[in-house]
Legacy VTK file of the C-alpha trace (Angstrom):
# vtk DataFile Version 3.0
C-alpha trace
ASCII
DATASET POLYDATA
POINTS 216 float
61.341 84.920 -0.138
62.144 82.559 -3.006
64.041 79.435 -1.894
65.460 76.366 -3.520
63.564 73.295 -2.372
66.741 71.420 -1.492
70.374 72.021 -0.469
69.849 75.529 0.900
71.396 76.522 4.248
72.932 79.507 6.036
71.179 81.914 3.667
72.302 80.058 0.549
69.652 79.224 -2.042
67.464 82.178 -1.017
66.522 85.437 -2.704
64.130 88.208 -1.720
61.727 89.048 -4.532
59.423 92.083 -4.603
58.590 92.327 -8.317
58.120 90.096 -11.327
61.560 91.181 -12.536
63.084 90.046 -9.219
61.340 86.682 -9.570
62.578 86.224 -13.127
66.143 87.049 -12.066
65.918 84.566 -9.184
64.665 81.775 -11.433
67.551 82.434 -13.802
70.064 82.556 -10.941
68.870 79.212 -9.555
69.170 77.650 -13.011
65.804 75.925 -13.133
65.993 74.301 -9.693
62.588 73.614 -8.064
61.663 76.624 -5.922
59.339 77.583 -3.072
57.843 81.053 -2.630
57.210 81.988 1.009
55.584 85.008 2.587
57.466 86.815 5.332
56.339 85.818 8.827
56.151 88.275 11.722
57.614 85.869 14.255
58.683 86.416 17.855
61.587 83.958 17.768
62.799 80.745 16.146
62.979 77.282 17.666
63.733 73.777 16.474
62.953 70.186 17.372
65.760 67.640 17.234
64.226 64.178 17.236
64.958 60.581 16.318
62.745 57.923 14.770
63.550 54.236 14.566
62.579 51.669 11.949
59.918 50.380 14.363
58.343 53.861 14.611
59.750 54.648 18.054
60.193 58.394 18.460
62.284 60.405 20.919
62.694 64.196 20.961
65.081 66.547 22.737
63.975 69.770 24.413
63.457 72.359 21.655
66.171 75.038 21.685
65.530 78.711 20.978
67.702 79.828 18.068
69.237 83.198 17.227
70.625 83.992 13.791
73.012 86.586 12.398
73.560 87.156 8.667
71.306 84.131 7.983
73.618 81.854 10.006
72.756 80.206 13.313
74.591 82.126 15.995
73.278 80.680 19.248
70.948 77.942 20.562
69.589 78.064 24.113
67.758 75.506 26.253
65.365 75.884 27.866
63.624 78.072 25.322
60.735 80.477 25.831
58.299 77.840 24.589
55.549 76.907 27.017
54.978 73.293 27.999
51.982 73.174 25.648
54.050 74.619 22.787
56.825 72.090 23.395
54.324 69.240 23.220
52.839 70.723 20.043
56.282 71.171 18.453
57.302 67.603 19.234
53.952 66.330 17.917
54.535 68.203 14.651
57.999 66.659 14.370
56.603 63.176 14.955
53.910 63.590 12.293
56.524 64.688 9.764
58.922 61.854 10.634
56.114 59.273 10.441
54.838 60.652 7.128
58.323 60.360 5.644
58.903 56.934 7.255
62.145 58.522 8.369
64.884 56.613 10.222
67.504 58.577 12.148
67.764 62.059 13.626
66.091 64.996 11.931
65.492 68.653 12.720
62.271 70.596 12.265
62.878 74.358 12.273
59.999 76.515 13.490
58.886 80.123 13.499
57.045 81.022 16.710
54.566 83.739 15.790
53.706 86.609 18.089
50.369 84.981 18.889
52.095 81.692 19.810
51.430 79.736 16.628
54.116 77.285 15.484
54.974 77.385 11.789
57.336 74.890 10.149
60.063 76.762 8.303
62.485 74.044 7.183
63.160 70.338 7.546
66.732 69.092 7.893
66.880 65.271 7.605
70.089 64.855 9.602
71.777 65.769 12.864
71.629 69.549 13.112
73.726 72.479 14.294
70.977 73.598 16.686
71.326 70.255 18.468
75.081 70.328 19.077
74.445 71.330 22.706
73.269 67.730 23.301
76.914 66.599 23.235
77.531 68.291 26.586
74.069 68.703 28.139
72.614 65.206 27.616
73.746 61.707 28.487
72.961 60.677 24.899
73.818 63.200 22.174
71.983 63.614 18.878
74.934 61.906 17.166
74.733 58.775 19.315
70.946 58.767 18.978
71.279 58.874 15.188
73.575 55.822 15.187
71.200 54.009 17.525
68.284 54.706 15.161
70.115 53.640 12.009
71.598 50.526 13.652
68.266 49.476 15.147
69.544 49.748 18.710
67.370 50.915 21.633
67.168 54.691 21.971
68.937 56.473 24.797
67.254 58.951 27.102
67.175 62.369 25.328
66.514 64.361 28.490
69.129 66.932 29.453
70.938 67.159 32.771
71.800 70.876 32.403
70.657 74.126 30.875
72.847 75.026 27.919
73.852 77.802 25.564
75.632 76.739 22.369
77.384 79.434 20.304
78.861 78.892 16.849
82.434 79.856 15.978
82.251 81.381 12.529
84.980 82.235 10.029
87.915 84.198 11.429
86.683 83.714 14.992
88.428 80.338 14.892
91.841 81.879 14.216
92.822 82.455 17.864
92.064 79.207 19.687
93.686 80.464 22.887
91.164 83.306 23.096
88.371 80.783 22.543
89.642 78.581 25.368
89.749 81.627 27.643
85.999 82.080 27.177
85.382 78.907 29.167
82.740 76.367 28.351
83.277 73.252 26.249
85.109 74.077 23.016
84.594 71.964 19.894
86.692 72.754 16.812
85.810 70.838 13.654
89.300 70.568 12.164
88.347 72.220 8.891
91.463 73.053 6.890
90.222 76.310 5.402
88.698 79.343 7.135
86.101 81.114 5.001
83.693 83.966 5.802
80.447 82.559 7.179
81.843 79.039 7.563
81.066 77.238 10.811
84.430 76.267 12.258
83.298 74.977 15.642
81.147 75.783 18.650
81.301 76.430 22.392
78.708 75.161 24.864
78.199 76.617 28.328
76.285 74.622 30.927
74.574 75.554 34.150
72.362 73.762 36.633
69.044 72.779 35.143
66.467 75.398 36.041
63.187 73.607 35.437
61.341 70.520 34.368
61.362 71.295 30.647
LINES 1 217
216 0 1 2 3 4 5 6 7 8 9 10 11 12 13 14 15 16 17 18 19 20 21 22 23 24 25 26 27 28 29 30 31 32 33 34 35 36 37 38 39 40 41 42 43 44 45 46 47 48 49 50 51 52 53 54 55 56 57 58 59 60 61 62 63 64 65 66 67 68 69 70 71 72 73 74 75 76 77 78 79 80 81 82 83 84 85 86 87 88 89 90 91 92 93 94 95 96 97 98 99 100 101 102 103 104 105 106 107 108 109 110 111 112 113 114 115 116 117 118 119 120 121 122 123 124 125 126 127 128 129 130 131 132 133 134 135 136 137 138 139 140 141 142 143 144 145 146 147 148 149 150 151 152 153 154 155 156 157 158 159 160 161 162 163 164 165 166 167 168 169 170 171 172 173 174 175 176 177 178 179 180 181 182 183 184 185 186 187 188 189 190 191 192 193 194 195 196 197 198 199 200 201 202 203 204 205 206 207 208 209 210 211 212 213 214 215
């Protein structure tokens, strides 16, 4: 997989290469942008860490969601994930090391492949609030958005723990056309107010909550 180093998302800025000719075509297509070449990973599932770091180095992380994709676009994020307690601690430690190394201030997302033998591999870094953390709006007292403002403004961090289990599902493209059908699905509906519907465009999301099932 050949990827642009920056500004790639939802499958954009990526091209599968199997031969030298494929690689040459990809370089031409990306018009000289810096690229990364990655091997395919035989992973069991994907997860992410949404975390915040303040100017004083304080660090707070949310429970890592398990993420499902369709057509290279995030379809669903679920908490709690299948990660073990030890894996959660490892994932959050990885996120902290990255945030500290970058001297980052604000919320960021570290996307992870979870290999079939349990290893955690960093796939991408998103230095911003992230789609896989939108469930925090409804399932936590302090959402990733509020936490980001707190970090940037130098205010004390809020508690990132969640009060409920959650499943967040994206509304993509034409799915946003019939808002009444979306409301009928229950849950907490968030539409982004985008003026144009396009294939593959994230138009909103729905979050379903249920009583918290465990300590994670």
